[in-house]
VEXDREN-2710 file (C-alpha; in Angstrom, 1 decimal):
% VEXDREN-2710
k/r/px/py/pz
1/LYS/0.0/0.0/0.0
2/PRO/1.1/3.6/-0.1
3/ALA/3.6/3.2/2.7
4/PHE/5.6/0.1/3.6
5/THR/8.8/-0.9/5.4
6/VAL/11.5/-3.3/4.4
7/ASP/14.7/-4.4/6.3
8/LEU/17.8/-4.0/4.3
9/PRO/21.5/-4.7/5.2
10/PRO/23.9/-1.7/4.7
11/GLY/24.6/-0.9/1.1
12/ASN/23.6/1.1/-2.0
13/TYR/20.2/0.6/-3.4
14/ARG/17.8/1.8/-6.1
15/ILE/14.0/1.7/-5.7
16/GLU/11.6/2.0/-8.7
17/ALA/7.9/2.6/-8.5
18/VAL/5.3/2.2/-11.2
19/LYS/1.6/3.2/-11.2
20/GLY/-0.3/2.0/-14.2
21/MET/-0.1/3.5/-17.7
22/GLU/-0.9/7.2/-17.0
23/TYR/2.0/8.0/-14.7
24/VAL/5.7/8.3/-15.4
25/PRO/7.7/5.6/-13.4
26/VAL/9.9/7.1/-10.8
27/SER/13.1/5.8/-9.2
28/GLN/15.6/7.0/-6.6
29/SER/19.0/5.8/-5.4
30/PHE/19.7/5.7/-1.7
31/THR/22.2/4.3/0.9
32/VAL/21.5/2.2/4.0
33/ARG/24.0/2.7/6.8
34/LYS/24.4/0.7/9.9
35/ASP/21.8/1.5/12.5
36/ASN/20.1/3.8/10.0
37/ASN/16.3/3.9/9.9
38/GLY/15.9/6.0/6.8
39/SER/12.9/6.7/4.5
40/VAL/12.4/7.3/0.8
41/GLU/9.5/9.2/-0.6
42/LEU/8.6/8.8/-4.3
43/VAL/6.2/11.3/-6.1
44/PHE/4.6/10.4/-9.4
45/ASP/4.1/12.7/-12.4
46/ARG/1.0/12.0/-14.5
47/TRP/1.7/12.3/-18.3
48/ILE/-2.1/12.1/-19.1
49/ASP/-5.3/12.1/-17.1
50/MET/-7.8/9.9/-19.0
51/ASN/-10.6/10.2/-16.4
52/SER/-10.7/14.0/-16.8
53/ARG/-11.3/13.3/-20.5
54/GLY/-14.2/11.0/-19.8
55/TRP/-12.3/7.7/-20.4
56/TYR/-12.3/5.0/-17.7
57/SER/-10.0/2.0/-17.8
58/GLY/-10.7/-1.7/-17.1
59/ASP/-9.2/-5.2/-17.3
60/THR/-12.0/-7.5/-18.4
61/HIS/-10.3/-10.7/-17.5
62/THR/-8.5/-11.7/-14.3
63/HIS/-8.4/-14.9/-12.1
64/PHE/-7.4/-16.1/-8.7
65/LEU/-7.7/-12.8/-6.9
66/SER/-9.6/-12.2/-3.7
67/ALA/-11.6/-9.0/-3.5
68/ASP/-9.0/-7.2/-1.3
69/THR/-6.2/-8.3/-3.6
70/ALA/-8.1/-7.2/-6.7
71/LEU/-8.7/-3.8/-5.2
72/LEU/-5.0/-3.4/-4.2
73/GLU/-3.9/-4.3/-7.7
74/ALA/-6.5/-2.0/-9.3
75/GLN/-5.3/0.9/-7.1
76/ALA/-1.6/0.2/-7.8
77/GLU/-2.3/0.0/-11.5
78/ASP/-4.6/3.0/-11.6
79/LEU/-7.3/0.7/-13.0
80/ASN/-11.0/1.9/-12.7
81/VAL/-12.5/-1.6/-13.2
82/ILE/-11.1/-5.0/-12.5
83/ASN/-13.2/-8.0/-13.6
84/VAL/-12.4/-11.1/-11.6
85/LEU/-13.9/-14.2/-13.3
86/ALA/-15.3/-17.3/-11.7
87/THR/-14.7/-20.4/-13.7
88/LYS/-14.0/-24.2/-13.6
89/TRP/-10.6/-25.8/-14.2
90/GLY/-11.2/-29.6/-14.3
91/GLU/-12.4/-30.1/-10.7
92/LEU/-11.3/-26.7/-9.4
93/ILE/-14.0/-24.0/-9.2
94/THR/-12.8/-20.4/-8.4
95/SER/-14.6/-17.3/-7.1
96/ALA/-18.0/-18.8/-7.5
97/ASN/-19.3/-17.5/-4.2
98/GLU/-18.3/-13.9/-5.0
99/VAL/-20.7/-13.5/-8.0
100/THR/-23.6/-11.2/-6.8
101/GLY/-24.4/-9.0/-9.7
102/LYS/-23.1/-6.0/-7.8
103/PRO/-19.7/-4.4/-7.3
104/SER/-17.8/-6.1/-4.5
105/PRO/-18.2/-4.3/-1.1
106/VAL/-14.5/-3.5/-1.1
107/SER/-14.9/-1.3/-4.2
108/GLN/-13.9/2.4/-4.0
109/PRO/-15.4/5.3/-6.1
110/GLU/-12.5/5.2/-8.6
111/ASN/-11.6/1.4/-8.4
112/ILE/-14.5/-1.1/-8.9
113/VAL/-14.0/-4.8/-8.2
114/PHE/-16.6/-6.9/-10.0
115/PHE/-16.9/-10.7/-10.0
116/ASN/-18.3/-12.2/-13.2
117/GLU/-17.9/-15.5/-15.1
118/GLU/-15.8/-17.1/-17.8
119/ASN/-17.4/-19.9/-19.8
120/ARG/-14.8/-22.3/-21.2
121/HIS/-14.8/-25.1/-23.7
122/GLU/-11.6/-26.4/-25.3
123/PHE/-13.0/-26.4/-28.8
124/LEU/-16.0/-24.1/-28.9
125/GLY/-14.4/-21.1/-27.1
126/HIS/-14.2/-19.0/-24.0
127/THR/-16.6/-16.2/-23.3
128/ILE/-16.8/-13.5/-20.5
129/LEU/-20.3/-13.0/-19.2
130/HIS/-20.6/-9.6/-17.5
131/PRO/-22.4/-8.3/-15.5
132/ILE/-24.4/-11.3/-14.4
133/LYS/-26.6/-11.7/-11.3
134/GLU/-26.0/-15.4/-10.8
135/LEU/-23.7/-18.0/-12.2
136/ILE/-24.6/-19.7/-15.5
137/TYR/-23.8/-23.4/-15.6
138/PRO/-21.9/-25.3/-16.7
139/LEU/-18.9/-23.0/-16.1
140/SER/-16.7/-25.2/-18.3
141/TRP/-17.5/-28.5/-20.0
142/GLY/-16.3/-31.0/-22.6
143/GLY/-14.0/-34.0/-22.3
144/ASP/-10.5/-32.8/-23.4
145/GLY/-7.9/-30.4/-22.1
146/ALA/-7.8/-28.4/-18.9
147/THR/-11.3/-26.9/-19.2
148/GLY/-13.5/-30.0/-19.1
149/THR/-13.6/-33.4/-17.3
150/ARG/-12.3/-36.6/-18.8
151/GLY/-15.2/-38.3/-20.6
152/GLY/-17.3/-35.2/-20.4
153/TYR/-20.0/-34.1/-22.9
154/ASP/-19.9/-31.2/-25.3
155/PHE/-23.4/-29.8/-24.8
156/PRO/-24.6/-26.9/-24.5
157/PRO/-23.2/-24.8/-27.3
158/MET/-21.7/-21.4/-26.3
159/ALA/-24.7/-19.7/-28.0
160/TYR/-27.1/-21.1/-25.3
161/GLN/-24.9/-19.8/-22.6
162/ALA/-24.8/-16.4/-24.3
163/ASP/-28.6/-16.4/-24.4
164/LYS/-28.8/-17.0/-20.6
165/ALA/-26.4/-14.1/-20.0
166/HIS/-28.5/-11.8/-22.2
167/GLN/-31.6/-12.9/-20.2
168/GLN/-29.9/-11.6/-17.1
169/GLY/-29.2/-8.3/-18.8
170/GLY/-25.5/-9.2/-19.3
171/LEU/-23.0/-8.7/-22.1
172/VAL/-21.0/-11.5/-23.8
173/THR/-17.3/-10.9/-24.7
174/TRP/-15.3/-13.4/-26.6
175/ALA/-12.3/-13.9/-24.3
176/HIS/-8.7/-13.8/-25.6
177/PHE/-10.1/-13.5/-29.1
178/PRO/-10.2/-15.5/-31.3
179/ASN/-9.0/-18.6/-29.6
180/PRO/-10.4/-21.1/-28.9
181/HIS/-12.4/-20.3/-32.1
182/GLY/-14.6/-23.3/-32.8
183/GLU/-17.9/-21.5/-32.4
184/VAL/-16.9/-17.8/-32.7
185/ALA/-18.0/-17.4/-36.4
186/VAL/-21.3/-19.1/-35.5
187/ASP/-22.0/-16.9/-32.5
188/VAL/-21.1/-13.6/-34.1
189/ALA/-23.4/-14.4/-37.1
190/LEU/-26.2/-15.2/-34.7
191/GLY/-25.8/-12.0/-32.7
192/LYS/-24.7/-13.8/-29.5
193/VAL/-21.4/-11.8/-29.1
194/ASP/-21.4/-8.2/-27.9
195/SER/-17.6/-7.5/-28.0
196/VAL/-14.3/-9.2/-28.4
197/ASP/-11.2/-9.0/-26.2
198/LEU/-9.0/-7.9/-29.1
199/PHE/-5.8/-7.6/-27.0
200/THR/-4.7/-10.3/-24.4
201/TRP/-1.4/-12.0/-25.0
202/ARG/1.3/-11.5/-27.6
203/ASP/1.1/-9.4/-30.8
204/ALA/-2.5/-8.9/-32.0
205/PHE/-1.2/-7.7/-35.4
206/LEU/0.6/-10.9/-36.2
207/THR/-0.8/-14.2/-37.6
208/PRO/1.1/-16.8/-35.7
209/MET/-1.6/-19.3/-35.0
210/VAL/-2.5/-22.7/-36.4
211/ALA/-5.7/-24.7/-36.0
212/THR/-5.9/-27.0/-32.9
213/ALA/-8.9/-29.1/-34.0
214/ASP/-8.3/-32.5/-35.6
215/LEU/-9.7/-31.6/-39.0
216/PRO/-9.4/-33.2/-42.5
217/SER/-6.9/-31.7/-44.9
218/ASP/-9.6/-30.5/-47.2
219/ILE/-10.9/-28.0/-44.7
220/ASN/-9.2/-24.6/-44.6
221/ARG/-7.2/-24.6/-41.3
222/SER/-5.6/-21.2/-41.4
223/ILE/-6.3/-18.9/-38.4
224/PRO/-5.7/-15.1/-38.7
225/GLY/-4.4/-13.2/-35.8
226/PRO/-6.8/-11.3/-33.6
227/ILE/-6.9/-8.0/-35.6
228/ALA/-7.2/-9.7/-39.1
229/TRP/-10.0/-11.9/-37.8
230/TRP/-11.8/-9.0/-36.2
231/TYR/-11.7/-7.1/-39.5
232/LYS/-13.4/-10.1/-41.2
233/PHE/-16.4/-9.7/-38.9
234/LEU/-16.5/-6.0/-39.3
235/ASN/-16.4/-6.5/-43.1
236/THR/-19.4/-8.8/-43.0
237/GLY/-21.8/-6.4/-41.3
238/SER/-21.1/-7.0/-37.6
239/LYS/-20.9/-4.1/-35.1
240/LEU/-18.3/-5.6/-32.7
241/PRO/-16.6/-3.3/-30.2
242/ALA/-13.1/-4.0/-29.0
243/THR/-12.3/-4.7/-25.3
244/ALA/-9.2/-6.1/-23.6
245/GLY/-8.0/-8.1/-20.6
246/THR/-4.8/-9.7/-19.4
247/ASP/-6.3/-13.1/-18.5
248/LYS/-4.2/-12.7/-15.4
249/MET/-3.5/-16.1/-13.7
250/LEU/0.2/-15.7/-12.7
251/ASN/2.4/-13.2/-11.0
252/THR/4.3/-12.7/-14.3
253/GLN/1.2/-10.9/-15.5
254/VAL/0.3/-7.4/-14.3
255/SER/-3.4/-6.5/-13.9
256/GLY/-4.3/-3.8/-16.4
257/SER/-1.2/-4.0/-18.5
258/VAL/-3.6/-4.9/-21.3
259/ARG/-6.7/-2.8/-20.9
260/SER/-9.6/-1.1/-22.6
261/TYR/-10.8/2.5/-22.0
262/HIS/-14.5/3.3/-22.1
263/PHE/-16.0/6.7/-22.7
264/ILE/-18.7/7.8/-20.2
265/SER/-20.0/11.1/-21.6
266/ASP/-21.4/12.5/-18.4
267/GLY/-18.3/11.7/-16.4
268/ASN/-20.4/9.8/-13.8
269/PHE/-18.3/6.7/-13.3
270/ILE/-20.3/3.7/-12.3
271/TYR/-20.0/0.1/-13.4
272/ASP/-23.2/0.1/-15.4
273/GLY/-22.0/3.2/-17.3
274/TRP/-18.7/1.4/-18.0
275/ILE/-20.6/-1.6/-19.4
276/SER/-23.0/0.7/-21.4
277/ALA/-20.0/2.2/-23.1
278/ILE/-19.2/-1.3/-24.5
279/ARG/-22.7/-1.6/-25.8
280/GLN/-22.3/1.8/-27.5
281/GLY/-18.9/0.9/-29.0
282/ARG/-17.2/3.8/-27.2
283/THR/-14.0/2.0/-26.4
284/PHE/-10.3/1.6/-27.4
285/VAL/-7.8/-1.0/-26.3
286/THR/-4.2/-0.5/-25.4
287/THR/-1.0/-1.7/-23.9
288/GLY/0.1/1.9/-23.2
289/PRO/-0.5/4.4/-26.0
290/MET/-3.8/6.5/-25.8
291/ILE/-5.6/6.7/-29.1
292/PHE/-8.5/8.8/-30.3
293/LEU/-10.6/9.1/-33.4
294/LYS/-13.4/11.2/-34.8
295/VAL/-15.2/11.3/-38.1
296/ASN/-17.1/14.5/-38.9
297/GLY/-16.6/15.3/-35.2
298/GLN/-18.4/12.1/-34.1
299/PRO/-16.6/9.7/-31.7
300/VAL/-16.0/5.9/-31.9
301/GLY/-19.1/3.8/-31.8
302/SER/-21.1/6.4/-33.8
303/THR/-23.0/5.5/-37.0
304/LEU/-23.1/8.2/-39.7
305/LYS/-25.7/8.0/-42.4
306/LEU/-24.3/9.6/-45.5
307/ALA/-25.0/9.9/-49.3
308/ALA/-22.6/8.3/-51.8
309/GLY/-19.8/10.7/-52.8
310/GLN/-20.1/12.7/-49.6
311/GLU/-16.8/14.0/-48.1
312/ILE/-15.9/13.2/-44.5
313/GLU/-13.2/14.6/-42.3
314/LEU/-11.0/12.2/-40.2
315/GLU/-9.2/13.3/-37.1
316/ALA/-7.0/10.9/-35.2
317/GLU/-4.5/11.3/-32.4
318/VAL/-2.2/9.1/-30.4
319/ARG/-0.6/10.2/-27.2
320/THR/2.1/8.3/-25.4
321/PHE/5.0/8.5/-23.0
322/TYR/7.5/7.4/-25.7
323/GLY/10.2/6.4/-23.3
324/ARG/8.0/3.6/-21.9
325/TYR/5.4/3.1/-24.6
326/PRO/7.0/3.9/-28.0
327/VAL/4.8/4.2/-31.2
328/GLU/6.5/3.5/-34.5
329/THR/3.4/3.6/-36.8
330/PHE/0.1/5.4/-36.5
331/GLU/-2.7/4.6/-39.0
332/ILE/-6.3/5.0/-40.0
333/VAL/-8.0/2.0/-41.6
334/GLN/-11.2/1.8/-43.7
335/ASN/-12.7/-1.7/-44.0
336/GLY/-9.3/-3.0/-42.9
337/GLU/-7.2/-1.1/-45.5
338/VAL/-4.8/1.7/-44.5
339/ILE/-6.0/5.0/-45.8
340/ALA/-3.7/7.4/-43.8
341/SER/-0.6/6.9/-41.8
342/SER/2.2/8.6/-39.9
343/GLU/5.6/7.3/-39.2
344/ASN/7.1/8.5/-35.9
345/GLU/10.6/9.2/-37.1
346/ARG/11.2/11.9/-34.4
347/GLN/10.0/9.6/-31.6
348/SER/7.4/12.1/-30.6
349/ASP/4.9/11.7/-27.7
350/VAL/2.0/13.0/-29.9
351/LEU/1.0/12.1/-33.4
352/LYS/-1.9/13.5/-35.3
353/ILE/-3.6/12.7/-38.6
354/SER/-6.2/14.9/-40.3
355/LYS/-7.6/13.8/-43.7
356/LYS/-10.6/14.3/-45.9
357/ILE/-11.9/11.4/-48.0
358/LYS/-15.0/10.7/-50.1
359/ILE/-17.3/7.9/-49.1
360/HIS/-18.9/5.7/-51.8
361/LYS/-20.2/2.7/-49.9
362/SER/-21.0/1.6/-46.4
363/SER/-17.8/1.3/-44.3
364/TRP/-16.2/1.1/-40.9
365/ILE/-13.2/3.3/-39.9
366/ALA/-10.8/2.9/-37.0
367/ALA/-7.4/4.1/-35.8
368/ARG/-4.5/2.0/-34.7
369/ALA/-0.9/2.4/-33.3
370/TYR/2.0/0.0/-33.2
371/ASP/5.6/-0.5/-32.1
372/PRO/7.4/-3.9/-32.1
373/LYS/9.0/-3.2/-28.7
374/ARG/7.8/-5.9/-26.3
375/LEU/6.6/-4.7/-22.9
376/PRO/7.5/-6.9/-19.9
377/TYR/4.1/-6.9/-18.2
378/ASN/1.8/-9.7/-19.5
379/ILE/4.3/-12.5/-19.7
380/TRP/3.2/-16.1/-20.0
381/PRO/5.8/-18.8/-19.2
382/GLU/5.6/-21.8/-21.5
383/ASN/7.3/-25.1/-20.7
384/ASP/9.1/-23.6/-17.8
385/SER/10.9/-21.1/-20.0
386/TYR/10.3/-17.7/-21.5
387/ALA/10.2/-18.2/-25.2
388/GLU/10.6/-15.2/-27.5
389/ASP/6.9/-15.0/-28.4
390/GLN/6.0/-15.1/-24.7
391/ALA/8.1/-12.1/-23.8
392/GLY/5.2/-9.7/-23.2
393/THR/2.9/-7.8/-25.6
394/PRO/4.2/-5.1/-27.9
395/SER/3.3/-1.4/-27.5
396/MET/0.0/-1.1/-29.4
397/ALA/-3.5/0.5/-29.4
398/HIS/-6.7/0.2/-31.5
399/THR/-10.0/2.1/-31.4
400/SER/-13.4/0.5/-31.9
401/PRO/-14.9/1.5/-35.2
402/ILE/-17.0/4.3/-36.4
403/TYR/-19.6/3.0/-38.9
404/ILE/-20.8/4.8/-42.1
405/ASP/-24.1/3.7/-43.7
406/VAL/-24.6/4.6/-47.4
407/PRO/-28.1/3.8/-48.8
408/GLY/-28.1/0.9/-51.2
409/THR/-24.7/-0.5/-50.0
410/LYS/-23.7/-3.0/-47.3
411/ARG/-20.6/-3.6/-45.3
412/TRP/-20.0/-7.0/-47.0
413/SER/-16.9/-8.8/-48.2
414/VAL/-17.6/-11.9/-50.1
415/LYS/-14.1/-13.2/-49.5
416/ASP/-14.4/-12.7/-45.7
417/ALA/-17.9/-14.2/-45.7
418/GLU/-16.5/-17.3/-47.4
419/PHE/-13.8/-17.6/-44.8
420/LEU/-16.2/-17.3/-41.9
421/ALA/-18.6/-19.8/-43.6
422/ARG/-15.7/-22.3/-43.7
423/LYS/-15.2/-21.8/-40.0
424/CYS/-18.8/-22.7/-39.5
425/GLU/-18.2/-25.8/-41.6
426/GLU/-15.3/-26.7/-39.2
427/ALA/-17.7/-26.5/-36.3
428/ILE/-20.3/-28.6/-38.2
429/TYR/-17.6/-31.3/-38.9
430/TRP/-16.6/-31.3/-35.2
431/ALA/-20.2/-31.7/-34.1
432/ASN/-20.7/-34.5/-36.6
433/THR/-17.6/-36.5/-35.9
434/LYS/-15.8/-35.4/-32.6
435/ALA/-18.4/-34.1/-30.2
436/ARG/-20.0/-36.2/-27.5
437/PHE/-23.7/-35.7/-26.7
438/HIS/-26.0/-37.3/-24.2
439/GLN/-28.4/-38.1/-27.1
440/GLU/-28.4/-37.9/-30.8
441/SER/-31.1/-35.2/-30.8
442/GLN/-28.7/-32.8/-29.1
443/ARG/-26.1/-33.4/-31.9
444/GLN/-28.7/-32.6/-34.6
445/GLU/-29.8/-29.5/-32.6
446/VAL/-26.3/-28.1/-32.5
447/ILE/-25.6/-28.9/-36.2
448/ALA/-28.8/-27.1/-37.2
449/LEU/-27.6/-24.1/-35.1
450/PHE/-24.2/-24.1/-36.8
451/GLU/-25.8/-24.5/-40.3
452/LYS/-28.0/-21.5/-39.7
453/ALA/-25.0/-19.4/-39.0
454/ARG/-23.2/-20.7/-42.1
455/SER/-26.2/-19.8/-44.3
456/ILE/-26.0/-16.2/-43.0
457/TYR/-22.5/-15.8/-44.4
458/LEU/-23.4/-17.5/-47.7
459/LYS/-26.9/-16.0/-48.5
460/ARG/-25.5/-12.6/-49.6
END
């Protein structure tokens, strides 16, 4: 907490303190002499105050934290919301008795601790259900991997769990998007998913993943990285805001080191307002840089109705403390294609882009920032070693989209729709050949659900 004591033998020392993303880390050297009870006071400088701008931070995805520890970590990381998720790991169930549908009693006005739920299936996917009033069972299921139970069954589908969350007034976020990805294309098509955790581990801009399902060679097995896959959903008509969480389970991970910021227009910070901002798409995700975008003066999450050929004005800005969170490239994308960019050759803390373009068809527009420098905050050890691709996330940020509707046109990419239809086919193949059900009628029920989603991607 703010003050603490530590016993040190005589010698020379250096102490460093860090407080989340918005403060400059501070350090000081000092000497301990024999029989010396000294003190060191460290004072932080804030390089940006996001709350004063109406933006409130949160980590959507943490585990294994008590309420008091979650509050302590949220305060230390200057995190407005910390979402601790109940779930099941084989026979181990965590945090189940903490889910009440209300902020934890330990919460403070600027640091809210909320217990919610993660649904987990090794093939179908993982989803965050928040806020929920009571647990939705099963917490995890299936027969393979760490999420299920040996010999377990693969019913219900994730879509049914999403329906139960929505019935409670909750919101469904695809955790550590897109993996596991078995049902993600199905559930987005059917309107079961409200947001995706675009940033979690590693580099969201890369495409390093391969399929985990045991599928025949004639089925397309390529898996885009998080951003490329998200763009496919946006290019097929979905309105899917970006959120972010660390999936903190270990002390090598820092709560809030991957986070989303949510805009609350009236500045009245409460948990319901923070959730409402997700529903409105007023979010951006970051590992450090702060990123902003407006189209014709309207913020992210907005939908503009315009005539074909009408000119629009784009205004984007990224602010960062370059010494800690460098930004190499700053870009605006339209339907996934870069339409404006700025290279940070001078290593500036602020980059801006202003551009006018003509709109000819329905589109989505977003801003993104990137630097390949890996940050040592959300590290996941693999096989008792720290592999290169496990060495933390890079410095990156991405806004949720602004949508533009032009009469007579749709946000629809045939190529992306075909890709997502193939992902539905993978799920259908799994349900036909790999999944275990209590009765055959359940298998046919799930296959019909998956085929319905596939038809949505193909009908246009």
